[in-house]
VEXZADO-486179 format. One line per 5 residues: number of its first residue (from 1); their letters; for each residue x, y, z of N, C-alpha, C. Coordinates in pm, whole numbers, plus 50000, padded with zeros to 5 digits. Atoms other than C-alpha are relative to their C-alpha. Example, Ala and Ser with C-alpha at 12.3 -4.5 7.8 and 13.67 -1.06 7.14 Angstrom:
REM residues 2
1) AS) 50089/49881/50000/51230/49550/50780/50090/50120/50000; 49918/49881/49994/51367/49894/50714/49923/50109/50073
***
This chain:
REM residues 227
1) MVTPA) 49953/50082/49917/84071/11581/46979/50029/50072/50153; 49967/49974/49874/84091/11597/47358/50130/49994/50085; 49862/50019/49942/84419/11681/47526/49985/49994/50151; 49984/50016/49846/84517/11625/47903/49973/50138/50054; 49995/49852/49960/84517/12028/47926/49840/50033/50010
6) TKPIR) 50128/49973/50010/84143/12021/47820/49902/49900/50045; 50077/50116/49967/84018/11706/47976/49908/50044/50094; 50090/49934/49912/83713/11795/48159/50000/49929/50140; 50003/50050/49872/83652/11733/48543/49877/49888/49993; 50092/50103/50007/83438/11404/48547/49952/49990/50159
11) ILLVD) 50058/49971/49877/83192/11419/48826/49888/49894/50028; 50092/50093/49967/82979/11154/49007/49909/50077/50086; 50094/49946/49895/82657/11262/49187/49959/49897/50080; 50065/50080/49892/82550/11072/49500/49916/50067/50096; 50112/49929/49921/82216/11183/49632/49875/49926/49986
16) DHAVV) 50104/50087/50038/81892/10996/49693/49881/50069/49962; 50084/49940/50065/81698/11272/49577/49998/50033/49855; 49988/49998/50163/81635/11246/49195/50009/50166/49968; 50021/49868/50065/81526/11619/49162/50125/50086/50022; 49877/49929/49979/81849/11733/49338/50102/49969/49911
21) RAGLR) 49888/50034/50065/82072/11528/49138/49973/50060/49839; 50019/49946/50116/81873/11665/48815/50054/50147/50019; 49947/49851/49986/81961/12037/48950/50120/50003/49974; 49844/49997/50000/82312/11943/49000/50053/49991/49852; 49951/50037/50125/82330/11806/48663/49981/50119/49898
26) LIIQS) 50021/49874/50088/82185/12131/48487/50116/50088/50036; 49885/49909/49956/82435/12342/48703/50120/49972/49954; 49862/50015/50032/82744/12157/48633/50002/49968/49837; 49975/50002/50153/82685/12062/48264/49969/50099/49912; 50020/49845/50071/82607/12431/48177/50133/50055/49999
31) RTGMT) 49865/49957/50015/82985/12481/48238/50092/49935/49938; 49913/50061/50074/83251/12409/48020/50123/49921/50090; 49885/50052/49927/83517/12176/48148/49962/49932/50113; 50041/50110/49901/83296/11963/48354/49885/49930/49959; 50097/50094/50048/83078/11659/48299/49945/49910/50092
36) IVGEA) 50067/50082/49887/82841/11439/48495/50059/49840/49928; 49957/50140/50034/82982/11054/48463/49893/49901/50048; 50086/50099/49933/82702/10893/48666/49910/50058/50103; 50077/49964/49903/82428/10945/48921/49968/49889/50081; 50037/50119/49917/82350/10711/49228/49935/50073/50125
41) GNRDD) 50108/49968/49890/82077/10739/49496/50025/49895/50111; 49976/50107/49877/82208/10444/49722/50161/49955/49999; 49859/50013/49981/82525/10303/49846/50057/49892/49874; 49956/50114/50089/82552/09991/49601/50032/50093/49864; 49992/49933/50142/82502/10224/49279/50121/50102/50019
46) ALSLA) 49903/49915/49983/82736/10468/49409/50137/49936/50001; 49880/50079/50011/83016/10211/49470/50044/49941/49861; 49986/50055/50150/82952/10046/49132/50044/50096/49895; 49963/49902/50110/82983/10361/48946/50123/50076/50030; 49876/49943/49965/83285/10500/49143/50106/49900/49942
51) DSEHP) 49922/50085/50042/83453/10174/49049/50023/49978/49857; 49998/50033/50152/83349/10168/48672/50045/50130/49934; 49985/49887/50080/83384/10535/48596/50139/50067/50060; 49890/49937/49941/83685/10640/48839/49974/50157/49957; 50009/49845/50027/83535/11013/48864/50125/50060/50066
56) DIILL) 49912/49914/49944/83772/11287/48951/49947/50061/50144; 50066/49940/49909/83505/11445/49178/49879/49930/50035; 50129/50044/49927/83233/11285/49411/49946/50091/50065; 50116/49918/49918/82944/11499/49512/49923/49909/50099; 50070/50091/49943/82816/11306/49794/49918/50066/50132
61) DLDLG) 50105/49962/49888/82516/11378/50038/50047/49903/50110; 49999/50063/49894/82558/11274/50384/49877/49925/50062; 50090/50056/49963/82205/11187/50431/49921/49917/49875; 50080/50094/50128/82093/10899/50172/49881/49917/50016; 50125/50057/49969/81770/10805/50322/50047/49867/50116
66) GDSGM) 49984/50140/49927/81834/10437/50445/50157/49989/50049; 49839/50018/49980/82220/10481/50413/50048/50134/50077; 49935/49892/49952/82453/10705/50567/50130/50016/49918; 49897/50002/50091/82695/10876/50350/50134/50013/50053; 49872/50006/49913/82944/10917/50629/50065/49856/49983
71) TLIAD) 49927/50138/49980/83002/10526/50618/50041/49963/49853; 49951/50039/50120/83046/10537/50235/50137/50079/49962; 49908/49934/50048/83337/10793/50226/50130/49906/49973; 49876/50066/50007/83637/10548/50280/49974/49903/49876; 50034/50093/50117/83482/10289/50035/49994/50072/49853
76) LIAAA) 50022/49933/50143/83400/10551/49763/50150/50041/49963; 49843/49964/50034/83787/10676/49794/50071/49871/49938; 49950/50140/50084/83893/10325/49734/49940/49950/49865; 50050/50051/50109/83671/10240/49471/50032/50094/49884; 49989/49906/50094/83733/10574/49271/50141/50003/49963
81) GEGRI) 49858/50002/50037/84113/10533/49284/50029/50163/50041; 49941/49880/49988/84227/10915/49257/49897/50094/50037; 50108/49914/50015/83894/11064/49284/49976/50064/50147; 50004/49913/49875/83831/11339/49559/49833/50007/50026; 50161/49986/49959/83496/11381/49765/49992/50129/50064
86) IILTG) 50050/49879/49937/83318/11685/49841/49862/49974/50041; 50140/50004/49932/83021/11682/50073/49917/50106/49982; 50105/49912/50051/82721/11833/49938/49874/49985/50111; 50080/50039/49905/82492/11852/50245/49905/50118/50056; 50091/49890/49936/82195/12030/50408/50007/49983/50165
91) LRDPE) 49991/50037/49856/82309/11906/50752/50080/50129/50054; 49920/49896/49935/82414/12196/50986/50070/49947/50131; 49937/50092/49881/82614/11949/51211/50152/50015/50003; 49833/49997/49990/82991/12063/51271/50064/49877/50019; 49934/50111/49958/83080/11750/51432/50004/49891/49861
96) AHRQA) 49992/50111/50124/82950/11539/51129/50096/50045/49894; 49912/49951/50078/83129/11781/50903/50159/49954/50030; 49849/50037/49987/83463/11717/51072/50022/49869/49993; 49976/50149/50031/83408/11343/51086/50012/49969/49864; 49985/50020/50148/83369/11357/50722/50126/50027/49923
101) VLLGA) 49867/49949/50028/83718/11543/50685/50073/49901/50041; 49901/50105/49936/83879/11296/50905/49996/49887/49923; 49999/50132/50062/83768/11011/50696/50035/50016/49854; 49933/49966/50130/83894/11187/50378/49923/50091/49905; 50055/49890/50095/83649/11437/50238/50076/50119/49979
106) MGIVK) 49924/49895/50017/83823/11719/50090/49912/50146/49996; 50063/49860/50029/83546/11981/50058/49853/49963/50087; 50125/49985/49954/83231/12065/50245/49903/50133/49941; 50089/49899/50074/82956/12261/50050/49854/49993/50056; 50133/50005/49959/82620/12352/50228/49897/50016/49896
111) KEKAA) 50105/49986/50117/82308/12304/49991/49932/50150/49981; 50043/49859/49996/82209/12654/50079/50092/50095/49914; 49885/49934/50034/82514/12783/49923/49968/50040/49818; 50025/49980/50140/82482/12963/49563/50083/49882/49905; 49943/50102/50087/82568/12749/49252/50147/50037/49977
116) EVLIS) 49849/49950/50005/82902/12956/49202/50080/49941/50096; 49932/50054/49873/83014/12839/49548/50054/49855/49965; 49973/50166/50036/82974/12463/49429/50106/49994/49897; 49905/50025/50113/83158/12510/49110/50129/50042/50029; 49860/50003/49969/83444/12678/49263/50048/49882/50104
121) AIERV) 49923/50131/49917/83499/12398/49527/50027/49908/49913; 49960/50098/50083/83491/12143/49241/50139/50038/49952; 49887/49966/50071/83752/12335/49069/50116/49996/50091; 49911/50007/49915/83953/12387/49370/50066/49856/50067; 49985/50157/49935/83937/12024/49530/50064/49907/49865
126) HAGEA) 49931/50083/50142/84022/11906/49145/50140/50047/50008; 49876/49961/50028/84315/12111/49158/50085/49971/50131; 49941/50078/49918/84427/11938/49472/50012/50112/50157; 50007/49931/49877/84317/12211/49749/49892/49958/50055; 50115/50079/49908/84064/12152/50029/49892/50159/49988
131) WLDPS) 50111/49900/49991/83728/12349/50050/49919/49992/50126; 50018/50016/49857/83694/12393/50415/49984/50124/50091; 50008/49859/49908/83578/12669/50660/50121/49974/50099; 49878/49986/49912/83903/12768/50862/49981/49937/50144; 50012/50059/49870/83763/12672/51207/49980/49846/49993
136) LMAGV) 50005/50150/50014/83681/12320/51058/50096/49940/49999; 49840/50051/50020/84028/12270/50949/50070/49986/50138; 49939/49986/49859/84136/12392/51291/49951/49891/50091; 50052/50091/49907/83916/12149/51467/50060/49851/49959; 49936/50136/50051/84039/11843/51234/50153/50002/50055
141) LTEMT) 49865/49991/49975/84390/11940/51304/50010/49962/50156; 50032/50038/49862/84321/11938/51672/49978/49849/50042; 50034/50150/49972/84183/11602/51682/50133/49920/49953; 49901/50093/50034/84470/11464/51476/50135/50024/50086; 49889/49981/49897/84740/11626/51704/49981/49916/50122
146) RSSKG) 50046/50068/49884/84547/11487/52003/50035/49860/50007; 49961/50138/50040/84580/11125/51848/50156/49984/49997; 49849/50034/50022/84948/11175/51805/50081/50021/50134; 49944/49978/49870/85025/11284/52177/50062/49886/50069; 49924/50130/49947/85257/11058/52370/50098/49943/49926
151) RKTDP) 49871/50062/50062/85496/10952/52110/50122/50073/50041; 49884/49966/49930/85823/10998/52240/50106/50052/49884; 49915/49987/50131/85997/11024/51889/49900/50035/49880; 50073/49960/50120/85881/11192/51567/50047/49899/49875; 49949/50076/50099/85935/10931/51301/49995/50072/49857
156) EADKI) 49983/49931/50118/85893/11209/51047/50112/50093/50006; 49910/49892/50000/86192/11400/51152/50109/50009/49901; 49934/50013/50118/86418/11269/50870/49944/50058/49903; 50051/49936/50125/86170/11377/50619/50012/50149/50002; 50009/49832/49979/86140/11725/50767/50141/50053/49999
161) AALTN) 49835/49958/50005/86539/11752/50799/50054/50018/49863; 49940/50011/50136/86575/11684/50434/49910/50124/49898; 50048/49890/50056/86349/12003/50350/50113/50126/49985; 49911/49876/50010/86564/12325/50215/49911/50106/50063; 50051/49899/49953/86512/12648/50355/49882/50077/49921
166) REREV) 50095/49921/50089/86322/12771/50060/49860/49902/50003; 50121/50074/49981/86085/12475/50072/49908/50017/50124; 50072/49965/49884/86003/12552/50436/49927/50130/49977; 50064/49889/50005/85922/12885/50331/49873/49991/49903; 50116/50040/50066/85687/12768/50069/49888/49928/50076
171) IALVG) 50100/50081/49921/85523/12535/50305/49929/50089/50100; 50075/49883/49911/85449/12834/50565/49932/50076/49913; 50107/49928/50092/85288/13022/50272/49897/49934/49972; 50103/50080/50051/85076/12735/50162/49928/50002/50146; 50067/50001/49849/84984/12717/50565/49911/50111/49987
176) EGIKS) 50093/49861/50000/84844/13083/50519/49906/50004/49894; 50111/50000/50107/84614/12969/50233/50037/50079/49874; 49949/49942/50138/84823/13147/49962/50008/49907/49888; 50003/50069/50093/84801/13030/49630/50128/50031/49906; 49872/50033/50060/85097/12940/49388/50043/50130/49926
181) KEIAG) 49964/49882/50067/85078/13281/49205/50055/50090/50095; 49970/49903/49898/85091/13491/49517/50113/49955/50064; 49884/50041/49941/85362/13269/49674/50114/50032/49910; 49879/49937/50104/85581/13355/49340/50036/50140/50025; 49981/49864/49979/85532/13698/49404/50073/50033/50126
186) RLFIS) 49921/49993/49864/85625/13692/49782/50155/49966/49995; 49831/50045/49998/85940/13497/49712/50077/50048/49871; 49921/49932/50124/86041/13677/49370/50047/49888/49930; 49954/50107/50097/86033/13344/49176/49873/49966/49908; 50092/50010/50111/85833/13229/48895/49880/49878/50046
191) ETTVR) 50094/50103/49963/85509/12992/48933/50050/49871/49971; 49920/50103/50026/85696/12730/48758/50079/49937/50100; 49879/50062/49883/85976/12712/49027/49920/49962/50136; 50071/50032/49886/85676/12736/49296/49949/49833/49983; 50052/50162/50036/85518/12405/49143/50108/49894/50025
196) HHLTS) 49894/50099/49969/85877/12254/49134/50028/49986/50148; 49986/50016/49860/85933/12322/49499/49876/49894/50049; 50101/50077/49938/85598/12153/49575/49988/49881/49964; 49983/50129/50057/85660/11876/49371/50122/49926/50095; 49913/50056/49920/85973/11818/49570/49959/49980/50136
201) IFDKL) 50045/50022/49858/85808/11873/49908/49910/49888/50008; 50088/50105/50004/85538/11629/49817/50081/49875/49996; 49918/50132/49994/85796/11372/49739/50061/49967/50127; 49928/50006/49876/86013/11440/50057/49907/49963/50111; 50084/50025/49890/85718/11437/50298/49908/49888/49997
206) GVADR) 50061/50105/50007/85538/11163/50135/49830/50028/49995; 50145/49968/49996/85210/11368/50087/49947/50011/49847; 50049/49979/50127/84977/11379/49782/49980/50117/49929; 50063/49853/50051/84835/11732/49750/50017/50088/50099; 50006/49883/49918/84793/12075/49908/49923/49962/50135
211) VELLI) 50084/50023/49902/84534/11922/50148/50089/49942/50101; 49938/50095/49931/84760/11645/50278/50121/50088/50051; 49881/49916/49951/85059/11893/50298/49968/50103/50104; 50064/49900/49900/84855/12157/50486/49975/49911/50160; 50018/50070/49867/84759/11879/50764/50143/49959/50050
216) YAYRH) 49866/50037/49957/85120/11755/50766/50087/50105/50074; 49903/49882/49957/85282/12098/50803/49932/50041/50135; 50065/49941/49852/85002/12211/51101/50040/49894/50104; 49988/50110/49894/85055/11873/51282/50146/50004/50039; 49873/50019/49952/85436/11890/51262/50070/50137/50019
221) GLASP) 49955/49844/49958/85468/12279/51327/50093/50052/49882; 49932/49922/50110/85594/12379/50963/49915/50126/49973; 50105/49863/50025/85293/12622/50951/49891/49999/50120; 50071/49982/49895/85065/12774/51187/49851/49973/49946; 50147/50007/50047/84676/12687/51160/49929/50112/49997
226) PR) 50074/49894/49991/84414/12924/51106/49937/50039/50109; 50070/49993/49849/84257/13079/51410/49867/50095/49966
***
């Protein structure tokens, strides 16, 4: 019997090259704890599978031949429910990568990277973290900050005021890219307590995961962006 703790990561492949999908299938299904729930080579099939299968992770190529993967991101997120998108691309365009993240992608993996990099990205993103180059994250945060300039008041002030000092410490460490185990060691608390703090932080700030927390924290001065 499969329990929630052992439930495999369900993955949807979206790439217009069948040979690429076949290679990804071999790589991913050779790992325990991961399974492919569908393959799509075009927009319509991708949206249909995302809606019917509700994958945990969607591996999306930005170049789908006649279609642009960029225009698919928001629709795939809506169709998949809680599914998270990782862009798997051969494009070396930082601007395209930045735009993909602004649209909701939680990871960018270049196709020339080793298979282990892709596997790590899937695991991290499924766990609620981001798989992004620090300079890319900094660019995204700059864009978001620029869009918020000119506001006279911060509507998030009450949420931030509700944070405890300990919760602010946890946020600052998350902002440094430190994982829960290391945070526990730094603060001399258990990992369980760290998770409890994060749950409280997510609830108070209205964020869903570590990625949204990072963006929120950088945007509102609760942590310093990577340089």
